[in-house]
C-alpha positions as CSV (number, residue, x, y, z in Angstrom):
1,X,7.4,26.9,-11.6
2,X,4.2,26.2,-9.7
3,X,4.1,24.5,-6.3
4,X,2.6,21.5,-8.1
5,X,5.4,21.3,-10.6
6,X,8.0,21.7,-8.0
7,X,6.4,18.8,-6.0
8,X,6.2,16.7,-9.0
9,X,9.9,17.3,-9.9
10,X,11.1,16.7,-6.4
11,X,8.9,13.5,-6.1
12,X,10.4,12.1,-9.3
13,X,13.9,12.7,-7.9
14,X,13.1,10.8,-4.7
15,X,11.3,8.0,-6.6
16,X,13.8,7.3,-9.3
17,X,15.9,5.0,-7.1
18,X,12.8,2.9,-6.2
19,X,12.0,2.7,-9.9
20,X,15.6,1.8,-10.9
21,X,16.3,-0.7,-8.1
22,X,14.3,-3.6,-6.6
23,X,13.1,-2.8,-3.1
24,X,14.2,-5.4,-0.8
25,X,14.3,-6.1,3.0
26,X,16.1,-4.6,6.0
27,X,17.3,-7.4,8.3
28,X,20.0,-7.3,11.0
29,X,21.2,-3.8,9.9
30,X,21.5,-4.7,6.2
31,X,19.4,-3.6,3.2
32,X,19.4,-6.5,0.6
33,X,17.5,-8.3,-2.1
34,X,17.6,-12.2,-1.6
35,X,19.2,-13.9,-4.5
36,X,16.7,-15.2,-7.0
37,X,13.8,-13.4,-5.1
38,X,10.5,-13.0,-6.8
39,X,9.1,-9.4,-7.0
40,X,5.8,-7.6,-7.6
41,X,5.3,-4.2,-9.3
42,X,4.4,-1.4,-7.1
43,X,2.1,1.1,-8.9
44,X,1.0,4.6,-8.2
45,X,-2.8,5.2,-7.8
46,X,-2.2,8.5,-9.7
47,X,-2.0,6.9,-13.1
48,X,-1.1,3.1,-12.6
49,X,2.5,3.7,-13.7
50,X,5.3,1.7,-12.0
51,X,7.1,3.0,-8.8
52,X,9.4,0.0,-9.1
53,X,9.7,-3.7,-8.2
54,X,9.4,-4.8,-4.5
55,X,10.6,-8.1,-3.1
56,X,7.8,-10.8,-2.5
57,X,9.3,-12.1,0.8
58,X,9.3,-15.6,1.8
59,X,9.0,-17.6,5.0
60,X,12.7,-17.9,5.1
61,X,13.0,-14.1,4.9
62,X,10.7,-13.9,7.9
63,X,12.6,-16.5,9.7
64,X,15.9,-14.6,9.2
65,X,14.3,-11.5,10.5
66,X,12.7,-13.0,13.6
67,X,16.1,-14.8,14.4
68,X,17.9,-11.4,14.1
69,X,15.3,-9.8,16.4
70,X,15.6,-12.5,19.0
71,X,19.4,-12.3,18.9
72,X,19.4,-8.6,19.5
73,X,16.7,-8.6,22.2
74,X,18.8,-9.2,25.3
75,X,21.2,-6.3,24.3
76,X,18.5,-3.8,23.5
77,X,16.4,-4.8,26.5
78,X,19.3,-4.1,28.8
79,X,20.0,-0.6,27.3
80,X,19.0,1.9,29.9
81,X,15.9,3.9,29.5
82,X,18.0,7.1,29.5
83,X,20.1,5.8,26.6
84,X,17.0,4.7,24.6
85,X,15.7,8.1,25.1
86,X,18.8,9.7,23.5
87,X,18.8,7.2,20.7
88,X,15.0,7.7,19.9
89,X,15.3,11.5,20.1
90,X,18.2,11.4,17.5
91,X,16.1,9.0,15.3
92,X,13.3,11.6,15.4
93,X,15.7,14.4,14.3
94,X,16.6,12.2,11.3
95,X,12.9,11.8,10.4
96,X,12.6,15.6,10.4
97,X,15.6,15.8,8.1
98,X,13.8,13.6,5.5
99,X,10.3,15.2,5.9
100,X,9.9,16.4,2.3
101,X,11.1,13.0,0.9
102,X,8.7,11.1,3.2
103,X,5.7,13.3,2.2
104,X,6.3,13.2,-1.5
105,X,7.0,9.6,-1.7
106,X,4.0,8.6,0.5
107,X,1.6,10.8,-1.5
108,X,2.7,9.1,-4.7
109,X,2.8,5.6,-3.2
110,X,-0.7,5.7,-1.5
111,X,-2.6,8.7,-3.3
112,X,-3.0,10.9,-0.1
113,X,-3.1,14.6,-0.8
114,X,0.1,16.4,0.0
115,X,-1.7,18.9,2.1
116,X,-2.1,16.1,4.7
117,X,1.0,14.1,3.9
118,X,3.4,17.0,4.5
119,X,2.7,16.6,8.2
120,X,3.2,12.8,8.3
121,X,6.9,13.1,9.0
122,X,6.4,15.7,11.7
123,X,3.7,13.5,13.3
124,X,6.0,10.4,13.0
125,X,8.9,12.4,14.7
126,X,6.4,13.5,17.5
127,X,5.5,9.8,18.1
128,X,9.3,9.1,18.6
129,X,9.9,12.1,20.9
130,X,6.9,11.3,23.0
131,X,7.9,7.6,23.6
132,X,11.5,8.6,23.9
133,X,10.7,10.9,26.9
134,X,8.8,8.0,28.4
135,X,11.6,5.4,27.9
136,X,13.3,6.1,31.3
137,X,10.1,5.4,33.2
138,X,9.0,2.4,31.1
139,X,10.1,-0.1,33.8
140,X,8.4,1.7,36.6
141,X,5.5,0.1,38.4
142,X,3.5,0.6,41.7
143,X,4.3,0.4,45.4
144,X,1.5,-1.4,47.2
145,X,1.9,-1.3,51.1
146,X,0.4,-3.8,53.4
147,X,0.8,-4.0,57.2
148,X,3.2,-6.9,57.1
149,X,4.3,-6.9,53.4
150,X,5.2,-4.4,50.7
151,X,4.4,-5.3,47.2
152,X,5.9,-3.5,44.2
153,X,5.6,-4.1,40.5
154,X,8.1,-3.6,37.7
155,X,7.7,-3.9,34.0
156,X,10.1,-5.5,31.5
157,X,10.0,-5.8,27.7
158,X,8.0,-8.8,26.4
159,X,10.4,-9.8,23.7
160,X,10.6,-9.5,19.9
161,X,7.4,-8.3,18.5
162,X,5.7,-8.3,15.1
163,X,4.1,-5.1,13.8
164,X,1.8,-5.2,10.8
165,X,0.8,-1.8,9.3
166,X,-1.8,-0.7,6.7
167,X,-1.6,1.1,3.4
168,X,-3.6,4.3,4.1
169,X,-1.2,6.4,6.2
170,X,1.7,4.0,6.5
171,X,4.5,6.2,7.7
172,X,2.6,7.7,10.6
173,X,1.0,4.5,11.7
174,X,4.4,2.6,11.5
175,X,5.9,5.2,13.9
176,X,2.9,4.9,16.2
177,X,3.5,1.2,16.7
178,X,7.3,1.0,16.5
179,X,8.2,3.9,18.7
180,X,6.7,2.5,21.9
181,X,8.0,-1.0,21.2
182,X,11.6,0.3,21.0
183,X,11.0,2.6,23.9
184,X,9.9,-0.4,26.0
185,X,13.0,-2.4,25.1
186,X,11.5,-4.7,22.5
187,X,13.0,-5.7,19.2
188,X,10.8,-5.4,16.0
189,X,10.0,-7.3,12.9
190,X,7.8,-4.9,10.7
191,X,5.7,-6.0,7.9
192,X,4.5,-3.1,5.9
193,X,1.4,-3.1,3.6
194,X,2.3,-4.5,0.2
195,X,0.2,-1.7,-1.5
196,X,2.3,1.2,-0.2
197,X,5.8,-0.2,1.0
198,X,8.0,2.8,0.1
199,X,7.7,5.1,3.2
200,X,8.4,2.0,5.4
201,X,11.7,1.5,3.5
202,X,12.5,5.2,4.1
203,X,11.9,4.6,7.8
204,X,14.2,1.5,7.6
205,X,17.0,3.5,6.0
206,X,16.8,6.0,8.8
207,X,17.1,3.2,11.3
208,X,20.1,1.8,9.4
209,X,21.9,5.2,9.7
210,X,20.8,5.7,13.3
211,X,22.4,4.4,16.6
212,X,19.8,1.6,16.9
213,X,21.8,-1.6,17.1
214,X,21.7,-4.2,14.3
215,X,18.8,-6.6,14.6
216,X,16.6,-4.4,16.7
217,X,14.6,-3.1,13.8
218,X,13.9,-5.4,10.8
219,X,11.5,-4.8,7.9
220,X,10.3,-7.6,5.6
221,X,8.2,-6.9,2.4
222,X,5.8,-9.4,1.0
223,X,2.2,-10.7,1.1
224,X,0.2,-11.2,4.2
225,X,-0.7,-14.8,3.4
226,X,3.1,-15.6,3.2
227,X,5.2,-13.3,5.3
228,X,2.5,-12.1,7.6
229,X,1.3,-15.5,8.3
230,X,4.7,-16.7,9.2
231,X,5.3,-13.7,11.4
232,X,2.3,-14.3,13.4
233,X,3.2,-18.0,13.8
234,X,6.9,-17.6,14.5
235,X,7.8,-18.8,18.1
236,X,10.3,-15.9,18.6
237,X,7.6,-13.3,18.3
238,X,5.9,-12.7,21.6
239,X,3.3,-10.2,20.5
240,X,1.7,-9.0,17.4
241,X,0.3,-5.4,16.8
242,X,-1.9,-4.9,13.8
243,X,-3.6,-1.9,12.2
244,X,-5.8,-3.3,9.5
245,X,-9.1,-4.9,8.5
246,X,-11.2,-6.9,11.0
247,X,-11.0,-10.1,8.9
248,X,-7.1,-9.8,9.1
249,X,-7.2,-9.6,12.8
250,X,-9.3,-12.7,13.0
251,X,-6.7,-14.5,10.8
252,X,-3.8,-13.3,13.0
253,X,-5.6,-14.4,16.2
254,X,-6.0,-17.9,14.8
255,X,-2.4,-18.0,13.4
256,X,-0.9,-16.9,16.7
257,X,-3.0,-19.2,19.0
258,X,-0.5,-22.1,19.1
259,X,2.1,-19.8,20.5
260,X,-0.3,-17.9,22.8
261,X,0.8,-14.6,21.3
262,X,-0.4,-11.4,22.8
263,X,-2.3,-9.3,20.3
264,X,-3.3,-5.7,19.8
265,X,-5.7,-4.9,16.9
266,X,-6.8,-1.6,15.7
267,X,-9.4,-2.8,13.1
268,X,-12.3,-1.4,11.0
269,X,-14.9,1.1,11.9
270,X,-18.3,2.5,10.8
271,X,-18.0,5.5,13.0
272,X,-21.0,7.7,13.7
273,X,-21.0,11.6,13.9
274,X,-24.2,12.4,15.7
275,X,-25.4,16.1,15.1
276,X,-28.2,17.3,17.3
277,X,-30.5,20.3,16.6
278,X,-28.6,22.5,19.1
279,X,-25.2,21.9,17.6
280,X,-22.9,24.7,16.5
281,X,-23.9,24.4,12.9
282,X,-20.9,25.6,11.1
283,X,-18.4,23.9,13.3
284,X,-20.3,20.7,13.0
285,X,-20.4,21.0,9.3
286,X,-16.7,21.6,9.1
287,X,-16.1,18.6,11.2
288,X,-18.4,16.3,9.3
289,X,-16.8,17.1,6.0
290,X,-13.3,16.9,7.4
291,X,-13.7,13.6,9.1
292,X,-14.9,11.6,6.1
293,X,-13.4,13.4,3.0
294,X,-9.9,14.1,4.3
295,X,-7.3,11.4,3.7
296,X,-9.6,10.1,0.8
297,X,-12.0,8.7,3.4
298,X,-9.3,6.0,4.0
299,X,-9.1,6.6,7.7
300,X,-10.0,4.1,10.4
301,X,-11.5,6.9,12.5
302,X,-13.4,8.5,9.7
303,X,-17.0,9.4,10.5
304,X,-18.7,7.5,7.7
305,X,-22.2,7.6,9.2
306,X,-23.9,10.9,9.7
307,X,-26.8,10.7,12.2
308,X,-28.6,14.0,11.9
309,X,-31.5,15.2,14.1
310,X,-34.6,15.9,12.0
311,X,-35.0,19.4,13.3
312,X,-32.0,20.6,11.3
313,X,-31.6,17.8,8.8
314,X,-33.0,19.6,5.8
315,X,-30.8,22.7,6.2
316,X,-27.7,20.7,7.3
317,X,-27.9,18.3,4.3
318,X,-28.3,21.0,1.9
319,X,-25.3,22.9,3.2
320,X,-23.5,19.5,3.2
321,X,-24.3,18.7,-0.3
322,X,-22.8,22.1,-1.5
323,X,-19.6,21.5,0.6
324,X,-19.2,18.0,-1.0
325,X,-19.7,19.3,-4.5
326,X,-17.0,21.9,-3.8
327,X,-14.3,19.5,-2.8
328,X,-11.2,19.6,-5.0
329,X,-10.3,16.2,-6.5
330,X,-7.1,15.9,-8.2
331,X,-3.5,14.9,-8.3
332,X,-2.1,14.3,-4.7
333,X,0.9,16.5,-5.2
334,X,-1.2,19.5,-6.2
335,X,-1.5,21.7,-3.1
336,X,-5.1,22.6,-4.0
337,X,-6.2,18.9,-4.0
338,X,-8.4,18.0,-1.1
339,X,-9.3,14.4,-2.3
340,X,-6.8,12.2,-4.2
341,X,-7.1,8.7,-5.9
342,X,-7.8,5.6,-3.9
343,X,-4.8,3.4,-3.1
344,X,-5.3,0.5,-5.6
345,X,-7.4,-0.5,-8.5
346,X,-9.0,-3.3,-6.5
347,X,-9.9,-1.0,-3.6
348,X,-11.3,1.5,-6.1
349,X,-13.6,-1.1,-7.6
350,X,-14.8,-2.1,-4.0
351,X,-15.7,1.5,-3.3
352,X,-17.4,2.0,-6.6
353,X,-19.5,-1.2,-6.1
354,X,-21.3,0.6,-3.2
355,X,-22.9,3.2,-5.6
356,X,-25.0,0.4,-7.0
357,X,-25.6,-1.1,-3.7
358,X,-26.9,2.3,-2.4
359,X,-29.4,2.5,-5.2
360,X,-30.5,-1.1,-4.8
361,X,-31.2,-0.5,-1.1
362,X,-33.2,2.6,-1.9
363,X,-30.8,5.4,-0.9
364,X,-30.4,8.5,-2.8
365,X,-26.9,9.4,-4.3
366,X,-27.2,13.1,-3.5
367,X,-23.6,13.9,-4.6
368,X,-21.0,12.1,-6.5
369,X,-21.0,8.3,-7.1
370,X,-19.0,8.5,-10.3
371,X,-15.6,7.6,-11.7
372,X,-13.7,10.7,-12.6
373,X,-12.4,9.5,-15.9
374,X,-11.4,13.0,-16.9
375,X,-8.5,12.8,-14.5
376,X,-6.9,9.9,-16.4
377,X,-6.1,6.4,-15.5
378,X,-5.9,7.1,-11.8
379,X,-8.2,5.7,-9.2
380,X,-10.3,8.8,-8.8
381,X,-13.8,8.7,-7.4
382,X,-16.1,11.7,-6.8
383,X,-16.7,12.4,-3.2
384,X,-20.1,10.9,-2.5
385,X,-23.0,11.6,-0.1
386,X,-25.9,9.1,0.3
387,X,-29.1,10.5,1.8
388,X,-32.6,9.0,2.5
389,X,-30.8,6.0,4.0
390,X,-31.7,3.8,7.0
391,X,-29.4,2.3,9.4
392,X,-30.2,-1.2,8.2
393,X,-28.8,-0.6,4.8
394,X,-25.4,-2.0,3.7
395,X,-24.0,1.5,3.2
396,X,-24.7,2.3,6.7
397,X,-23.3,-0.9,8.2
398,X,-20.3,-1.9,6.1
399,X,-16.9,-0.2,6.1
400,X,-16.6,1.3,2.6
401,X,-13.2,3.0,3.4
402,X,-13.4,5.9,0.8
403,X,-14.8,9.4,0.4
404,X,-18.3,8.2,1.0
405,X,-20.8,9.4,3.7
406,X,-24.2,7.9,4.5
407,X,-26.7,10.2,6.2
408,X,-29.5,8.9,8.3
409,X,-32.0,11.1,10.3
410,X,-33.2,10.5,13.9
411,X,-35.8,12.1,16.2
412,X,-34.7,11.6,19.8
413,X,-31.6,11.1,21.9
414,X,-32.6,7.5,22.7
415,X,-33.0,6.8,19.0
416,X,-29.6,8.2,18.3
417,X,-28.0,6.0,20.9
418,X,-29.7,2.9,19.6
419,X,-28.7,3.7,15.9
420,X,-25.1,4.5,16.9
421,X,-24.8,1.2,18.7
422,X,-26.6,-0.9,16.0
423,X,-23.2,-1.7,14.5
424,X,-20.7,-4.5,14.6
425,X,-18.0,-1.9,15.0
426,X,-17.1,0.5,17.9
427,X,-13.9,2.3,17.1
428,X,-14.7,6.1,17.3
429,X,-17.8,8.4,17.5
430,X,-18.4,12.1,17.4
431,X,-21.2,14.0,19.2
432,X,-22.2,17.6,18.4
433,X,-24.5,19.2,21.0
434,X,-24.4,22.3,23.1
435,X,-26.3,20.5,25.9
436,X,-23.6,19.4,28.4
437,X,-25.9,17.0,30.1
438,X,-26.8,15.3,26.8
439,X,-23.1,15.2,25.9
440,X,-22.3,13.3,29.2
441,X,-25.2,10.9,28.6
442,X,-24.1,10.2,25.1
443,X,-20.6,9.6,26.2
444,X,-21.9,7.0,28.8
445,X,-24.1,5.1,26.4
446,X,-22.5,5.2,22.8
447,X,-20.5,1.9,22.5
448,X,-17.1,3.1,21.3
449,X,-13.5,3.0,22.3
450,X,-13.1,6.7,21.7
451,X,-15.5,9.6,21.5
452,X,-15.0,13.2,20.7
453,X,-17.6,15.9,21.9
454,X,-17.8,19.0,19.7
455,X,-14.5,18.1,18.0
456,X,-13.0,16.3,15.1
457,X,-10.3,13.6,15.7
458,X,-8.0,15.5,18.0
459,X,-4.8,13.6,18.7
460,X,-3.5,13.3,22.2
461,X,-0.5,11.0,22.7
462,X,-1.0,10.0,26.2
463,X,-4.7,9.1,25.8
464,X,-5.8,5.5,25.1
465,X,-6.6,4.8,21.5
466,X,-8.5,1.8,20.3
467,X,-11.9,0.2,19.8
468,X,-14.5,-2.3,21.0
469,X,-16.5,-5.0,19.4
470,X,-15.1,-5.8,15.9
471,X,-13.0,-2.7,16.0
472,X,-10.2,-4.0,17.9
473,X,-8.5,-5.4,21.0
474,X,-6.2,-3.3,23.3
475,X,-5.1,0.4,23.6
476,X,-2.3,2.4,22.2
477,X,-1.0,5.6,23.6
478,X,1.1,6.6,26.7
479,X,1.4,3.9,29.3
480,X,-1.3,1.9,27.5
481,X,1.3,1.1,24.8
482,X,3.7,-0.1,27.5
483,X,1.0,-2.4,29.0
484,X,1.0,-4.3,25.7
485,X,4.8,-4.3,24.8
486,X,5.9,-5.2,28.5
487,X,5.2,-7.8,31.1
488,X,4.4,-6.7,34.6
489,X,6.0,-8.5,37.6
490,X,5.0,-8.4,41.2
491,X,7.5,-8.6,44.0
492,X,6.3,-9.2,47.5
493,X,8.7,-8.3,50.5
494,X,7.9,-9.5,54.0
495,X,8.6,-7.0,56.8
496,X,9.6,-10.0,59.1
497,X,6.5,-9.7,61.4
498,X,3.9,-12.0,60.0
499,X,3.5,-15.6,61.3
500,X,4.4,-18.3,58.8
501,X,2.2,-21.3,58.9
502,X,4.1,-24.4,60.2
503,X,3.4,-27.9,59.0
504,X,5.1,-31.2,59.9
505,X,6.6,-30.1,63.1
506,X,6.5,-32.6,66.0
507,X,3.8,-31.6,68.5
508,X,5.0,-29.9,71.7
509,X,4.7,-32.6,74.6
510,X,3.6,-30.0,77.0
511,X,0.8,-29.0,74.8
512,X,-0.1,-32.7,74.4
513,X,-0.5,-33.1,78.2
């Protein structure tokens, strides 16, 4: 039996229970399907076949989850940091125990190649371990000394929080949001993406079997316009963390305005990778290919704009074209597959629409741009490279969110900065140059929440993660996550030496004379 056949067999075994039973909610420690609940069919992007029925949650379901989170908050918030550390480490152990199941289910649910998804559980467990270790210090603040007073700060959990996660890498991103919330002492209501809900339910199943108290973790399936809207409006929810589209972030901000909810948004991007003439050619080429064609180009930090200096543009683009042609497109469970099917038919059609848009704008479809009908009914698109493009074209300005790269040439450093910043987005950027001074100048002037110099997207959990402009609000990672999930209180203690102003006292007669 080949590795592909083995993966397919094991995946079917794991998926069979979802196909045979309606996937419901996880609220107050219980998995259940509400009586008379409506459902929707969850299909795999591999061939459009059914992965089972999923509950279409209602406002009542969200209300129940929010009430459970609110009731559990005081108990969980009073659990010591040391105890939360132990609980979350045990939770991470259970994630590792289910690593194969998580990887195979997620590959079939969202179309990501198994070569990338097999690390999803390990990364998710790492998220929990990192924040577990930080839980004992979550409440810590600062000591601020004055001559006559000493101020100190302390942090405490903000309350129940809503977490809304996307369909592209749902398991890892769910852990990235939920782990710091729990470590901070918050309770959680999680709304997974309706297009890829299964790994979120695997996560909820692990939570049910863990030492996390009932009501601390709740997961509600359903559509954004129903359960997502109510979640962001519910008065018990004190903060909302979203990974998703920019338009969704705008909706959530409006919906949460009446209750003054704190928001953290990781939104869209049109991230530039800027390659100068003096770049390490092969390393830069590797990084350019990896950061747009891995994860099917469905990655918020993907470098979908290549800004290439004219001195090496011809040589670099020729090499790039060959690499794109060589990419292996196929079934996500095949270990040889580098690019799998796009998550959903609707998204597939959106990505395909840009092939005509590119031609209308005058760009060249150098590689790809076609439906791969030979692979069956799945959402397969050939990895695509647009050349002879300008920064004003829609293909260089709009987030396509697929295995599609737009190449634009530039002459000078100043021109590269201007082109990089000429965007509504500002999530990530990548700069390739051997000139240290130029790297420092670019880092200063490129408008982006995150920049990598001579590197692809290297993950560092303590570092701040987030964007500027239309790419988001706030930062994840390390203490930055606690800044969002916790309130900061200042306490001022007098040393007993300062003079307190006195008002309303009778004047001293001696002083009056």
